[in-house]
PyMOL Python script that loads the backbone (N, CA, C, O; Angstrom):
from pymol import cmd

cmd.read_pdbstr("""\
ATOM      1  N   MET A   1       1.184  14.353   6.221  1.00  0.00           N
ATOM      2  CA  MET A   1       2.071  13.210   6.030  1.00  0.00           C
ATOM      3  C   MET A   1       2.779  13.365   4.689  1.00  0.00           C
ATOM      4  O   MET A   1       2.148  13.580   3.655  1.00  0.00           O
ATOM      5  N   SER A   2       4.086  13.252   4.732  1.00  0.00           N
ATOM      6  CA  SER A   2       4.874  13.395   3.510  1.00  0.00           C
ATOM      7  C   SER A   2       4.997  12.049   2.797  1.00  0.00           C
ATOM      8  O   SER A   2       4.705  10.996   3.364  1.00  0.00           O
ATOM      9  N   ALA A   3       5.433  12.113   1.549  1.00  0.00           N
ATOM     10  CA  ALA A   3       5.621  10.899   0.749  1.00  0.00           C
ATOM     11  C   ALA A   3       6.614   9.956   1.410  1.00  0.00           C
ATOM     12  O   ALA A   3       6.461   8.738   1.322  1.00  0.00           O
ATOM     13  N   SER A   4       7.626  10.501   2.070  1.00  0.00           N
ATOM     14  CA  SER A   4       8.633   9.647   2.708  1.00  0.00           C
ATOM     15  C   SER A   4       8.073   8.901   3.912  1.00  0.00           C
ATOM     16  O   SER A   4       8.665   7.917   4.356  1.00  0.00           O
ATOM     17  N   ASP A   5       6.939   9.354   4.446  1.00  0.00           N
ATOM     18  CA  ASP A   5       6.304   8.672   5.575  1.00  0.00           C
ATOM     19  C   ASP A   5       5.499   7.453   5.134  1.00  0.00           C
ATOM     20  O   ASP A   5       5.259   6.548   5.934  1.00  0.00           O
ATOM     21  N   ILE A   6       5.084   7.421   3.883  1.00  0.00           N
ATOM     22  CA  ILE A   6       4.195   6.367   3.398  1.00  0.00           C
ATOM     23  C   ILE A   6       4.884   5.002   3.415  1.00  0.00           C
ATOM     24  O   ILE A   6       4.319   4.025   3.908  1.00  0.00           O
ATOM     25  N   THR A   7       6.091   4.935   2.882  1.00  0.00           N
ATOM     26  CA  THR A   7       6.794   3.651   2.755  1.00  0.00           C
ATOM     27  C   THR A   7       6.938   2.921   4.085  1.00  0.00           C
ATOM     28  O   THR A   7       6.565   1.750   4.164  1.00  0.00           O
ATOM     29  N   PRO A   8       7.460   3.553   5.135  1.00  0.00           N
ATOM     30  CA  PRO A   8       7.600   2.809   6.399  1.00  0.00           C
ATOM     31  C   PRO A   8       6.256   2.425   7.020  1.00  0.00           C
ATOM     32  O   PRO A   8       6.158   1.386   7.672  1.00  0.00           O
ATOM     33  N   LEU A   9       5.225   3.242   6.830  1.00  0.00           N
ATOM     34  CA  LEU A   9       3.907   2.898   7.358  1.00  0.00           C
ATOM     35  C   LEU A   9       3.339   1.670   6.662  1.00  0.00           C
ATOM     36  O   LEU A   9       2.803   0.772   7.312  1.00  0.00           O
ATOM     37  N   VAL A  10       3.456   1.632   5.342  1.00  0.00           N
ATOM     38  CA  VAL A  10       2.955   0.492   4.574  1.00  0.00           C
ATOM     39  C   VAL A  10       3.742  -0.761   4.933  1.00  0.00           C
ATOM     40  O   VAL A  10       3.162  -1.826   5.145  1.00  0.00           O
ATOM     41  N   ARG A  11       5.069  -0.632   5.000  1.00  0.00           N
ATOM     42  CA  ARG A  11       5.909  -1.790   5.347  1.00  0.00           C
ATOM     43  C   ARG A  11       5.551  -2.323   6.738  1.00  0.00           C
ATOM     44  O   ARG A  11       5.436  -3.534   6.927  1.00  0.00           O
ATOM     45  N   ALA A  12       5.376  -1.430   7.701  1.00  0.00           N
ATOM     46  CA  ALA A  12       5.033  -1.852   9.064  1.00  0.00           C
ATOM     47  C   ALA A  12       3.663  -2.536   9.092  1.00  0.00           C
ATOM     48  O   ALA A  12       3.490  -3.547   9.774  1.00  0.00           O
ATOM     49  N   PHE A  13       2.702  -1.995   8.363  1.00  0.00           N
ATOM     50  CA  PHE A  13       1.379  -2.615   8.321  1.00  0.00           C
ATOM     51  C   PHE A  13       1.461  -4.026   7.759  1.00  0.00           C
ATOM     52  O   PHE A  13       0.911  -4.959   8.345  1.00  0.00           O
ATOM     53  N   ILE A  14       2.136  -4.192   6.642  1.00  0.00           N
ATOM     54  CA  ILE A  14       2.240  -5.504   6.005  1.00  0.00           C
ATOM     55  C   ILE A  14       2.963  -6.490   6.918  1.00  0.00           C
ATOM     56  O   ILE A  14       2.545  -7.641   7.050  1.00  0.00           O
ATOM     57  N   THR A  15       4.039  -6.043   7.542  1.00  0.00           N
ATOM     58  CA  THR A  15       4.810  -6.909   8.429  1.00  0.00           C
ATOM     59  C   THR A  15       3.960  -7.383   9.602  1.00  0.00           C
ATOM     60  O   THR A  15       3.968  -8.564   9.950  1.00  0.00           O
ATOM     61  N   GLU A  16       3.226  -6.451  10.208  1.00  0.00           N
ATOM     62  CA  GLU A  16       2.410  -6.808  11.377  1.00  0.00           C
ATOM     63  C   GLU A  16       1.155  -7.585  10.994  1.00  0.00           C
ATOM     64  O   GLU A  16       0.840  -8.603  11.610  1.00  0.00           O
ATOM     65  N   GLU A  17       0.449  -7.111   9.990  1.00  0.00           N
ATOM     66  CA  GLU A  17      -0.841  -7.702   9.612  1.00  0.00           C
ATOM     67  C   GLU A  17      -0.710  -9.114   9.041  1.00  0.00           C
ATOM     68  O   GLU A  17      -1.563  -9.970   9.275  1.00  0.00           O
ATOM     69  N   PHE A  18       0.365  -9.347   8.294  1.00  0.00           N
ATOM     70  CA  PHE A  18       0.495 -10.609   7.586  1.00  0.00           C
ATOM     71  C   PHE A  18       1.595 -11.503   8.136  1.00  0.00           C
ATOM     72  O   PHE A  18       1.979 -12.484   7.498  1.00  0.00           O
ATOM     73  N   GLY A  19       2.105 -11.167   9.322  1.00  0.00           N
ATOM     74  CA  GLY A  19       3.031 -12.037  10.024  1.00  0.00           C
ATOM     75  C   GLY A  19       4.369 -12.245   9.333  1.00  0.00           C
ATOM     76  O   GLY A  19       4.927 -13.341   9.366  1.00  0.00           O
ATOM     77  N   VAL A  20       4.880 -11.196   8.710  1.00  0.00           N
ATOM     78  CA  VAL A  20       6.206 -11.299   8.080  1.00  0.00           C
ATOM     79  C   VAL A  20       7.245 -11.321   9.205  1.00  0.00           C
ATOM     80  O   VAL A  20       7.239 -10.436  10.060  1.00  0.00           O
ATOM     81  N   PRO A  21       8.126 -12.309   9.216  1.00  0.00           N
ATOM     82  CA  PRO A  21       9.146 -12.370  10.264  1.00  0.00           C
ATOM     83  C   PRO A  21       9.981 -11.082  10.333  1.00  0.00           C
ATOM     84  O   PRO A  21      10.305 -10.482   9.308  1.00  0.00           O
ATOM     85  N   ALA A  22      10.314 -10.681  11.536  1.00  0.00           N
ATOM     86  CA  ALA A  22      11.055  -9.435  11.745  1.00  0.00           C
ATOM     87  C   ALA A  22      12.395  -9.423  11.016  1.00  0.00           C
ATOM     88  O   ALA A  22      12.890  -8.359  10.645  1.00  0.00           O
ATOM     89  N   ASN A  23      12.977 -10.591  10.812  1.00  0.00           N
ATOM     90  CA  ASN A  23      14.288 -10.638  10.148  1.00  0.00           C
ATOM     91  C   ASN A  23      14.174 -10.701   8.623  1.00  0.00           C
ATOM     92  O   ASN A  23      15.183 -10.808   7.927  1.00  0.00           O
ATOM     93  N   GLN A  24      12.956 -10.636   8.113  1.00  0.00           N
ATOM     94  CA  GLN A  24      12.757 -10.678   6.661  1.00  0.00           C
ATOM     95  C   GLN A  24      12.374  -9.287   6.168  1.00  0.00           C
ATOM     96  O   GLN A  24      11.304  -8.779   6.503  1.00  0.00           O
ATOM     97  N   GLU A  25      13.231  -8.684   5.388  1.00  0.00           N
ATOM     98  CA  GLU A  25      13.012  -7.350   4.840  1.00  0.00           C
ATOM     99  C   GLU A  25      12.234  -7.457   3.534  1.00  0.00           C
ATOM    100  O   GLU A  25      12.553  -8.281   2.677  1.00  0.00           O
ATOM    101  N   ILE A  26      11.217  -6.623   3.391  1.00  0.00           N
ATOM    102  CA  ILE A  26      10.458  -6.552   2.144  1.00  0.00           C
ATOM    103  C   ILE A  26      11.003  -5.376   1.356  1.00  0.00           C
ATOM    104  O   ILE A  26      10.927  -4.233   1.808  1.00  0.00           O
ATOM    105  N   GLY A  27      11.555  -5.649   0.177  1.00  0.00           N
ATOM    106  CA  GLY A  27      12.074  -4.582  -0.674  1.00  0.00           C
ATOM    107  C   GLY A  27      10.944  -3.725  -1.219  1.00  0.00           C
ATOM    108  O   GLY A  27       9.826  -4.210  -1.396  1.00  0.00           O
ATOM    109  N   ASP A  28      11.225  -2.456  -1.485  1.00  0.00           N
ATOM    110  CA  ASP A  28      10.204  -1.536  -1.977  1.00  0.00           C
ATOM    111  C   ASP A  28       9.549  -2.029  -3.263  1.00  0.00           C
ATOM    112  O   ASP A  28       8.350  -1.834  -3.464  1.00  0.00           O
ATOM    113  N   ASP A  29      10.330  -2.665  -4.134  1.00  0.00           N
ATOM    114  CA  ASP A  29       9.823  -3.110  -5.429  1.00  0.00           C
ATOM    115  C   ASP A  29       9.488  -4.597  -5.466  1.00  0.00           C
ATOM    116  O   ASP A  29       9.136  -5.127  -6.520  1.00  0.00           O
ATOM    117  N   GLU A  30       9.591  -5.266  -4.339  1.00  0.00           N
ATOM    118  CA  GLU A  30       9.317  -6.701  -4.276  1.00  0.00           C
ATOM    119  C   GLU A  30       7.813  -6.957  -4.394  1.00  0.00           C
ATOM    120  O   GLU A  30       7.010  -6.264  -3.769  1.00  0.00           O
ATOM    121  N   SER A  31       7.442  -7.943  -5.190  1.00  0.00           N
ATOM    122  CA  SER A  31       6.031  -8.274  -5.390  1.00  0.00           C
ATOM    123  C   SER A  31       5.418  -8.797  -4.098  1.00  0.00           C
ATOM    124  O   SER A  31       5.880  -9.788  -3.532  1.00  0.00           O
ATOM    125  N   LEU A  32       4.371  -8.120  -3.641  1.00  0.00           N
ATOM    126  CA  LEU A  32       3.708  -8.543  -2.408  1.00  0.00           C
ATOM    127  C   LEU A  32       2.916  -9.827  -2.622  1.00  0.00           C
ATOM    128  O   LEU A  32       2.910 -10.707  -1.761  1.00  0.00           O
ATOM    129  N   LEU A  33       2.254  -9.935  -3.756  1.00  0.00           N
ATOM    130  CA  LEU A  33       1.492 -11.146  -4.063  1.00  0.00           C
ATOM    131  C   LEU A  33       2.421 -12.276  -4.480  1.00  0.00           C
ATOM    132  O   LEU A  33       2.331 -13.386  -3.957  1.00  0.00           O
ATOM    133  N   GLY A  34       3.308 -11.994  -5.416  1.00  0.00           N
ATOM    134  CA  GLY A  34       4.238 -13.009  -5.912  1.00  0.00           C
ATOM    135  C   GLY A  34       5.200 -13.498  -4.851  1.00  0.00           C
ATOM    136  O   GLY A  34       5.630 -14.651  -4.885  1.00  0.00           O
ATOM    137  N   GLY A  35       5.544 -12.635  -3.906  1.00  0.00           N
ATOM    138  CA  GLY A  35       6.459 -12.998  -2.835  1.00  0.00           C
ATOM    139  C   GLY A  35       5.766 -13.713  -1.686  1.00  0.00           C
ATOM    140  O   GLY A  35       6.419 -14.155  -0.741  1.00  0.00           O
ATOM    141  N   GLY A  36       4.445 -13.826  -1.765  1.00  0.00           N
ATOM    142  CA  GLY A  36       3.701 -14.518  -0.726  1.00  0.00           C
ATOM    143  C   GLY A  36       3.466 -13.703   0.536  1.00  0.00           C
ATOM    144  O   GLY A  36       3.060 -14.254   1.560  1.00  0.00           O
ATOM    145  N   PHE A  37       3.711 -12.411   0.479  1.00  0.00           N
ATOM    146  CA  PHE A  37       3.510 -11.571   1.657  1.00  0.00           C
ATOM    147  C   PHE A  37       2.027 -11.277   1.884  1.00  0.00           C
ATOM    148  O   PHE A  37       1.560 -11.227   3.021  1.00  0.00           O
ATOM    149  N   VAL A  38       1.294 -11.083   0.781  1.00  0.00           N
ATOM    150  CA  VAL A  38      -0.120 -10.738   0.840  1.00  0.00           C
ATOM    151  C   VAL A  38      -0.867 -11.659  -0.115  1.00  0.00           C
ATOM    152  O   VAL A  38      -0.422 -11.896  -1.238  1.00  0.00           O
ATOM    153  N   ASP A  39      -2.009 -12.177   0.340  1.00  0.00           N
ATOM    154  CA  ASP A  39      -2.823 -12.985  -0.564  1.00  0.00           C
ATOM    155  C   ASP A  39      -3.996 -12.122  -1.065  1.00  0.00           C
ATOM    156  O   ASP A  39      -4.113 -10.950  -0.706  1.00  0.00           O
ATOM    157  N   SER A  40      -4.837 -12.707  -1.879  1.00  0.00           N
ATOM    158  CA  SER A  40      -5.928 -11.936  -2.479  1.00  0.00           C
ATOM    159  C   SER A  40      -6.872 -11.373  -1.419  1.00  0.00           C
ATOM    160  O   SER A  40      -7.382 -10.265  -1.584  1.00  0.00           O
ATOM    161  N   MET A  41      -7.112 -12.099  -0.350  1.00  0.00           N
ATOM    162  CA  MET A  41      -7.951 -11.580   0.732  1.00  0.00           C
ATOM    163  C   MET A  41      -7.238 -10.478   1.515  1.00  0.00           C
ATOM    164  O   MET A  41      -7.873  -9.565   2.043  1.00  0.00           O
ATOM    165  N   GLY A  42      -5.926 -10.577   1.580  1.00  0.00           N
ATOM    166  CA  GLY A  42      -5.143  -9.562   2.265  1.00  0.00           C
ATOM    167  C   GLY A  42      -5.202  -8.210   1.583  1.00  0.00           C
ATOM    168  O   GLY A  42      -5.014  -7.176   2.224  1.00  0.00           O
ATOM    169  N   ILE A  43      -5.460  -8.217   0.290  1.00  0.00           N
ATOM    170  CA  ILE A  43      -5.597  -6.953  -0.444  1.00  0.00           C
ATOM    171  C   ILE A  43      -6.732  -6.131   0.163  1.00  0.00           C
ATOM    172  O   ILE A  43      -6.639  -4.905   0.225  1.00  0.00           O
ATOM    173  N   LEU A  44      -7.797  -6.788   0.609  1.00  0.00           N
ATOM    174  CA  LEU A  44      -8.910  -6.062   1.229  1.00  0.00           C
ATOM    175  C   LEU A  44      -8.468  -5.359   2.512  1.00  0.00           C
ATOM    176  O   LEU A  44      -8.856  -4.218   2.762  1.00  0.00           O
ATOM    177  N   ALA A  45      -7.666  -6.033   3.318  1.00  0.00           N
ATOM    178  CA  ALA A  45      -7.129  -5.413   4.533  1.00  0.00           C
ATOM    179  C   ALA A  45      -6.204  -4.262   4.173  1.00  0.00           C
ATOM    180  O   ALA A  45      -6.195  -3.232   4.847  1.00  0.00           O
ATOM    181  N   LEU A  46      -5.436  -4.433   3.123  1.00  0.00           N
ATOM    182  CA  LEU A  46      -4.522  -3.386   2.665  1.00  0.00           C
ATOM    183  C   LEU A  46      -5.308  -2.158   2.194  1.00  0.00           C
ATOM    184  O   LEU A  46      -4.928  -1.025   2.489  1.00  0.00           O
ATOM    185  N   ILE A  47      -6.387  -2.382   1.472  1.00  0.00           N
ATOM    186  CA  ILE A  47      -7.229  -1.272   1.009  1.00  0.00           C
ATOM    187  C   ILE A  47      -7.844  -0.542   2.201  1.00  0.00           C
ATOM    188  O   ILE A  47      -7.892   0.687   2.224  1.00  0.00           O
ATOM    189  N   ASP A  48      -8.311  -1.299   3.182  1.00  0.00           N
ATOM    190  CA  ASP A  48      -8.866  -0.681   4.387  1.00  0.00           C
ATOM    191  C   ASP A  48      -7.821   0.185   5.088  1.00  0.00           C
ATOM    192  O   ASP A  48      -8.124   1.292   5.535  1.00  0.00           O
ATOM    193  N   PHE A  49      -6.591  -0.322   5.183  1.00  0.00           N
ATOM    194  CA  PHE A  49      -5.488   0.436   5.777  1.00  0.00           C
ATOM    195  C   PHE A  49      -5.230   1.729   4.995  1.00  0.00           C
ATOM    196  O   PHE A  49      -5.067   2.794   5.592  1.00  0.00           O
ATOM    197  N   ILE A  50      -5.193   1.637   3.676  1.00  0.00           N
ATOM    198  CA  ILE A  50      -4.940   2.818   2.840  1.00  0.00           C
ATOM    199  C   ILE A  50      -6.021   3.872   3.069  1.00  0.00           C
ATOM    200  O   ILE A  50      -5.731   5.065   3.164  1.00  0.00           O
ATOM    201  N   GLU A  51      -7.258   3.421   3.156  1.00  0.00           N
ATOM    202  CA  GLU A  51      -8.354   4.374   3.346  1.00  0.00           C
ATOM    203  C   GLU A  51      -8.370   4.936   4.763  1.00  0.00           C
ATOM    204  O   GLU A  51      -8.499   6.148   4.940  1.00  0.00           O
ATOM    205  N   SER A  52      -8.243   4.085   5.768  1.00  0.00           N
ATOM    206  CA  SER A  52      -8.379   4.550   7.153  1.00  0.00           C
ATOM    207  C   SER A  52      -7.129   5.224   7.700  1.00  0.00           C
ATOM    208  O   SER A  52      -7.232   6.249   8.373  1.00  0.00           O
ATOM    209  N   ASP A  53      -5.964   4.678   7.430  1.00  0.00           N
ATOM    210  CA  ASP A  53      -4.733   5.212   8.021  1.00  0.00           C
ATOM    211  C   ASP A  53      -4.022   6.233   7.134  1.00  0.00           C
ATOM    212  O   ASP A  53      -3.368   7.146   7.638  1.00  0.00           O
ATOM    213  N   LEU A  54      -4.149   6.081   5.828  1.00  0.00           N
ATOM    214  CA  LEU A  54      -3.464   7.006   4.922  1.00  0.00           C
ATOM    215  C   LEU A  54      -4.415   8.044   4.344  1.00  0.00           C
ATOM    216  O   LEU A  54      -3.980   8.969   3.660  1.00  0.00           O
ATOM    217  N   GLY A  55      -5.707   7.898   4.613  1.00  0.00           N
ATOM    218  CA  GLY A  55      -6.683   8.909   4.228  1.00  0.00           C
ATOM    219  C   GLY A  55      -6.940   9.037   2.740  1.00  0.00           C
ATOM    220  O   GLY A  55      -7.247  10.124   2.252  1.00  0.00           O
ATOM    221  N   VAL A  56      -6.818   7.945   2.023  1.00  0.00           N
ATOM    222  CA  VAL A  56      -7.022   7.961   0.578  1.00  0.00           C
ATOM    223  C   VAL A  56      -8.184   7.042   0.231  1.00  0.00           C
ATOM    224  O   VAL A  56      -8.188   5.870   0.606  1.00  0.00           O
ATOM    225  N   ALA A  57      -9.162   7.571  -0.481  1.00  0.00           N
ATOM    226  CA  ALA A  57     -10.294   6.755  -0.918  1.00  0.00           C
ATOM    227  C   ALA A  57      -9.862   5.898  -2.104  1.00  0.00           C
ATOM    228  O   ALA A  57      -9.254   6.392  -3.053  1.00  0.00           O
ATOM    229  N   VAL A  58     -10.181   4.615  -2.036  1.00  0.00           N
ATOM    230  CA  VAL A  58      -9.864   3.685  -3.111  1.00  0.00           C
ATOM    231  C   VAL A  58     -11.170   3.386  -3.839  1.00  0.00           C
ATOM    232  O   VAL A  58     -12.074   2.751  -3.297  1.00  0.00           O
ATOM    233  N   GLY A  59     -11.244   3.864  -5.089  1.00  0.00           N
ATOM    234  CA  GLY A  59     -12.445   3.665  -5.877  1.00  0.00           C
ATOM    235  C   GLY A  59     -12.418   2.364  -6.644  1.00  0.00           C
ATOM    236  O   GLY A  59     -11.396   1.681  -6.712  1.00  0.00           O
ATOM    237  N   GLU A  60     -13.543   2.037  -7.213  1.00  0.00           N
ATOM    238  CA  GLU A  60     -13.660   0.802  -7.985  1.00  0.00           C
ATOM    239  C   GLU A  60     -12.653   0.764  -9.137  1.00  0.00           C
ATOM    240  O   GLU A  60     -12.092  -0.289  -9.439  1.00  0.00           O
ATOM    241  N   ASP A  61     -12.428   1.909  -9.776  1.00  0.00           N
ATOM    242  CA  ASP A  61     -11.472   1.970 -10.890  1.00  0.00           C
ATOM    243  C   ASP A  61     -10.029   1.784 -10.444  1.00  0.00           C
ATOM    244  O   ASP A  61      -9.156   1.492 -11.261  1.00  0.00           O
ATOM    245  N   ASP A  62      -9.776   1.953  -9.152  1.00  0.00           N
ATOM    246  CA  ASP A  62      -8.421   1.809  -8.604  1.00  0.00           C
ATOM    247  C   ASP A  62      -8.059   0.363  -8.291  1.00  0.00           C
ATOM    248  O   ASP A  62      -6.902   0.062  -7.993  1.00  0.00           O
ATOM    249  N   LEU A  63      -9.029  -0.525  -8.355  1.00  0.00           N
ATOM    250  CA  LEU A  63      -8.822  -1.918  -7.958  1.00  0.00           C
ATOM    251  C   LEU A  63      -8.155  -2.724  -9.070  1.00  0.00           C
ATOM    252  O   LEU A  63      -8.740  -3.639  -9.650  1.00  0.00           O
ATOM    253  N   VAL A  64      -6.918  -2.350  -9.341  1.00  0.00           N
ATOM    254  CA  VAL A  64      -6.093  -3.067 -10.318  1.00  0.00           C
ATOM    255  C   VAL A  64      -4.816  -3.521  -9.617  1.00  0.00           C
ATOM    256  O   VAL A  64      -4.299  -2.835  -8.735  1.00  0.00           O
ATOM    257  N   ALA A  65      -4.327  -4.663 -10.015  1.00  0.00           N
ATOM    258  CA  ALA A  65      -3.172  -5.267  -9.336  1.00  0.00           C
ATOM    259  C   ALA A  65      -1.958  -4.351  -9.299  1.00  0.00           C
ATOM    260  O   ALA A  65      -1.214  -4.363  -8.318  1.00  0.00           O
ATOM    261  N   THR A  66      -1.742  -3.565 -10.333  1.00  0.00           N
ATOM    262  CA  THR A  66      -0.543  -2.720 -10.377  1.00  0.00           C
ATOM    263  C   THR A  66      -0.501  -1.702  -9.244  1.00  0.00           C
ATOM    264  O   THR A  66       0.586  -1.294  -8.835  1.00  0.00           O
ATOM    265  N   ASN A  67      -1.649  -1.282  -8.728  1.00  0.00           N
ATOM    266  CA  ASN A  67      -1.668  -0.320  -7.621  1.00  0.00           C
ATOM    267  C   ASN A  67      -1.231  -0.930  -6.297  1.00  0.00           C
ATOM    268  O   ASN A  67      -0.855  -0.203  -5.378  1.00  0.00           O
ATOM    269  N   PHE A  68      -1.274  -2.261  -6.186  1.00  0.00           N
ATOM    270  CA  PHE A  68      -0.995  -2.942  -4.923  1.00  0.00           C
ATOM    271  C   PHE A  68       0.105  -3.992  -5.064  1.00  0.00           C
ATOM    272  O   PHE A  68       0.268  -4.840  -4.187  1.00  0.00           O
ATOM    273  N   GLU A  69       0.847  -3.939  -6.143  1.00  0.00           N
ATOM    274  CA  GLU A  69       1.863  -4.951  -6.458  1.00  0.00           C
ATOM    275  C   GLU A  69       3.044  -4.924  -5.491  1.00  0.00           C
ATOM    276  O   GLU A  69       3.599  -5.970  -5.156  1.00  0.00           O
ATOM    277  N   SER A  70       3.423  -3.741  -5.049  1.00  0.00           N
ATOM    278  CA  SER A  70       4.608  -3.600  -4.193  1.00  0.00           C
ATOM    279  C   SER A  70       4.424  -2.403  -3.272  1.00  0.00           C
ATOM    280  O   SER A  70       3.480  -1.628  -3.428  1.00  0.00           O
ATOM    281  N   ILE A  71       5.315  -2.258  -2.329  1.00  0.00           N
ATOM    282  CA  ILE A  71       5.273  -1.096  -1.446  1.00  0.00           C
ATOM    283  C   ILE A  71       5.469   0.179  -2.258  1.00  0.00           C
ATOM    284  O   ILE A  71       4.805   1.184  -2.005  1.00  0.00           O
ATOM    285  N   ALA A  72       6.370   0.144  -3.227  1.00  0.00           N
ATOM    286  CA  ALA A  72       6.599   1.313  -4.088  1.00  0.00           C
ATOM    287  C   ALA A  72       5.344   1.651  -4.887  1.00  0.00           C
ATOM    288  O   ALA A  72       5.007   2.825  -5.039  1.00  0.00           O
ATOM    289  N   ALA A  73       4.650   0.634  -5.398  1.00  0.00           N
ATOM    290  CA  ALA A  73       3.429   0.870  -6.170  1.00  0.00           C
ATOM    291  C   ALA A  73       2.341   1.483  -5.294  1.00  0.00           C
ATOM    292  O   ALA A  73       1.611   2.369  -5.737  1.00  0.00           O
ATOM    293  N   ILE A  74       2.233   1.021  -4.067  1.00  0.00           N
ATOM    294  CA  ILE A  74       1.243   1.575  -3.139  1.00  0.00           C
ATOM    295  C   ILE A  74       1.585   3.030  -2.841  1.00  0.00           C
ATOM    296  O   ILE A  74       0.702   3.887  -2.831  1.00  0.00           O
ATOM    297  N   ARG A  75       2.860   3.309  -2.598  1.00  0.00           N
ATOM    298  CA  ARG A  75       3.285   4.692  -2.337  1.00  0.00           C
ATOM    299  C   ARG A  75       2.929   5.584  -3.523  1.00  0.00           C
ATOM    300  O   ARG A  75       2.371   6.666  -3.341  1.00  0.00           O
ATOM    301  N   GLU A  76       3.246   5.141  -4.724  1.00  0.00           N
ATOM    302  CA  GLU A  76       2.937   5.928  -5.927  1.00  0.00           C
ATOM    303  C   GLU A  76       1.433   6.127  -6.089  1.00  0.00           C
ATOM    304  O   GLU A  76       0.984   7.209  -6.465  1.00  0.00           O
ATOM    305  N   PHE A  77       0.659   5.091  -5.807  1.00  0.00           N
ATOM    306  CA  PHE A  77      -0.789   5.179  -5.884  1.00  0.00           C
ATOM    307  C   PHE A  77      -1.313   6.238  -4.909  1.00  0.00           C
ATOM    308  O   PHE A  77      -2.092   7.111  -5.291  1.00  0.00           O
ATOM    309  N   VAL A  78      -0.878   6.152  -3.645  1.00  0.00           N
ATOM    310  CA  VAL A  78      -1.319   7.098  -2.617  1.00  0.00           C
ATOM    311  C   VAL A  78      -0.892   8.518  -2.980  1.00  0.00           C
ATOM    312  O   VAL A  78      -1.696   9.445  -2.884  1.00  0.00           O
ATOM    313  N   GLU A  79       0.346   8.697  -3.391  1.00  0.00           N
ATOM    314  CA  GLU A  79       0.824  10.026  -3.776  1.00  0.00           C
ATOM    315  C   GLU A  79       0.006  10.578  -4.941  1.00  0.00           C
ATOM    316  O   GLU A  79      -0.359  11.754  -4.937  1.00  0.00           O
ATOM    317  N   GLY A  80      -0.282   9.750  -5.930  1.00  0.00           N
ATOM    318  CA  GLY A  80      -1.062  10.174  -7.086  1.00  0.00           C
ATOM    319  C   GLY A  80      -2.470  10.598  -6.704  1.00  0.00           C
ATOM    320  O   GLY A  80      -2.977  11.607  -7.194  1.00  0.00           O
ATOM    321  N   LYS A  81      -3.099   9.824  -5.824  1.00  0.00           N
ATOM    322  CA  LYS A  81      -4.444  10.177  -5.363  1.00  0.00           C
ATOM    323  C   LYS A  81      -4.422  11.490  -4.589  1.00  0.00           C
ATOM    324  O   LYS A  81      -5.335  12.305  -4.720  1.00  0.00           O
ATOM    325  N   ARG A  82      -3.392  11.696  -3.790  1.00  0.00           N
ATOM    326  CA  ARG A  82      -3.288  12.943  -3.022  1.00  0.00           C
ATOM    327  C   ARG A  82      -3.044  14.141  -3.935  1.00  0.00           C
ATOM    328  O   ARG A  82      -3.617  15.212  -3.736  1.00  0.00           O
ATOM    329  N   ARG A  83      -2.189  13.948  -4.938  1.00  0.00           N
ATOM    330  CA  ARG A  83      -1.952  15.047  -5.893  1.00  0.00           C
ATOM    331  C   ARG A  83      -3.235  15.403  -6.625  1.00  0.00           C
ATOM    332  O   ARG A  83      -3.554  16.578  -6.806  1.00  0.00           O
ATOM    333  N   HIS A  84      -3.959  14.390  -7.039  1.00  0.00           N
ATOM    334  CA  HIS A  84      -5.202  14.610  -7.762  1.00  0.00           C
ATOM    335  C   HIS A  84      -6.202  15.354  -6.881  1.00  0.00           C
ATOM    336  O   HIS A  84      -6.862  16.287  -7.339  1.00  0.00           O
ATOM    337  N   ALA A  85      -6.315  14.943  -5.621  1.00  0.00           N
ATOM    338  CA  ALA A  85      -7.239  15.590  -4.686  1.00  0.00           C
ATOM    339  C   ALA A  85      -6.830  17.045  -4.438  1.00  0.00           C
ATOM    340  O   ALA A  85      -7.687  17.923  -4.337  1.00  0.00           O
ATOM    341  N   ALA A  86      -5.520  17.302  -4.340  1.00  0.00           N
ATOM    342  CA  ALA A  86      -5.035  18.659  -4.094  1.00  0.00           C
ATOM    343  C   ALA A  86      -5.289  19.564  -5.305  1.00  0.00           C
ATOM    344  O   ALA A  86      -5.630  20.736  -5.148  1.00  0.00           O
ATOM    345  N   SER A  87      -5.123  19.017  -6.503  1.00  0.00           N
ATOM    346  CA  SER A  87      -5.331  19.825  -7.702  1.00  0.00           C
ATOM    347  C   SER A  87      -6.817  20.072  -7.968  1.00  0.00           C
ATOM    348  O   SER A  87      -7.176  21.044  -8.632  1.00  0.00           O
ATOM    349  N   ALA A  88      -7.666  19.207  -7.458  1.00  0.00           N
ATOM    350  CA  ALA A  88      -9.117  19.371  -7.640  1.00  0.00           C
ATOM    351  C   ALA A  88      -9.695  20.372  -6.625  1.00  0.00           C
ATOM    352  O   ALA A  88     -10.795  20.895  -6.807  1.00  0.00           O
ATOM    353  N   ALA A  89      -8.942  20.620  -5.571  1.00  0.00           N
ATOM    354  CA  ALA A  89      -9.450  21.518  -4.508  1.00  0.00           C
ATOM    355  C   ALA A  89      -9.313  22.967  -4.862  1.00  0.00           C
ATOM    356  O   ALA A  89      -9.693  23.833  -4.074  1.00  0.00           O
TER     357      ALA A  89
END
""", "prot")
cmd.dss("prot")
cmd.show_as("cartoon", "prot")
cmd.util.cbc("prot")
cmd.orient("prot")
């Protein structure tokens, strides 16, 4: 999966999981929490999605708001974890 695949997958998950109306576009840099798209409990579902569907382990040290603030932040987080895993291999 390439980096360009991450954004639409995350957007689709958020739209479906959290009932975002189809006519409402979520910008890449739009705050998911501040915009009311995801609540604090929804972050747990988002983490599960990242681990199960995107194949990235989310550690305790990763549980900071900046990693899940926006679709762009999630993409950067996932890409960073993948780069780190590739360089460690």
